[in-house]
Structures are given as structure tokens and as C-alpha cells.
C-alpha positions, 0 to 999 in steps of 0.5 A: 459121646455125651449121651453115651456118657450120661447113659452110663452114669444113669445106669449106675456105672462109675466112669474110670480112667479108661472112660475118661481117656476114651472121651479125651481121645475122641474129643481131641481127634475131632478138635473139641478142645473145650470139651477136652479141657472140661473133662480134664478139669472134671476128672482132676476134681473127682475121686477117679484114680488117674493114670499115665495113659489118661494124662498121655491122652490129654497131653496128646489132645492139647498137643494137637491144639498147639497148647504147649503151656497146657501140656506142661501143666498136665505134665506137672499135674501128672507128676504131682499125683504120682503118675510117672511120665513114660516114653509116650508122654515125652514123644507126644510132647516132643512131636507137638513142639516139633510141629509148632516149630515147623509152622 
């Protein structure tokens, strides 16, 4: 993934919210939560226009890791940049909380 991302930048293609959503989703699925956090912080400090699907991917990744605090931080950041949480956002948070309470 890193190599593809670097090649994309090398070719002059500017990453967008979809690019970052894909990276966050892929790294989350394989449990590389340090990478997820790094990407989220990188995007938050960039000029990329963030959207609800990006935040949903990030919230889902941290939910898989069981990091409810980070999920809630992302929910606040989401609202702070004008993205509206949707049904997927709340279902993802709900599922993560239910999983943690059943452990």
C-alpha cells in the first residue's frame, strides 16, 4: 500500500478523501492501527477536504481496535469540520461499544 501511495504522489496525482479512505480501511482490516492513526493525523493537517465516508472508515478502524476514546475524538473532529454523522457513523460506534461490552 505504501509503495502504491508513494507512486501516486510521484506521478503527480494528489490524494483525496477517497484515497485516504481506502488506505484507512485497508490498514484497519489488517490491524495496522499505527498506520491508521498516522494517516488520520496526516489528513487532518492537510488541505484535503474530508467527508463523512472518510470519517466512517477511520471510526470503523478504531472500533476494530477497541479504541472508543479515539472514535469519539474523530466524531468530534467530524462535526468540527462540518461533516454530518450518518446512520453508518452511529451504527459503527454502536457495534464497537457492543463488542467491547460483550468481552
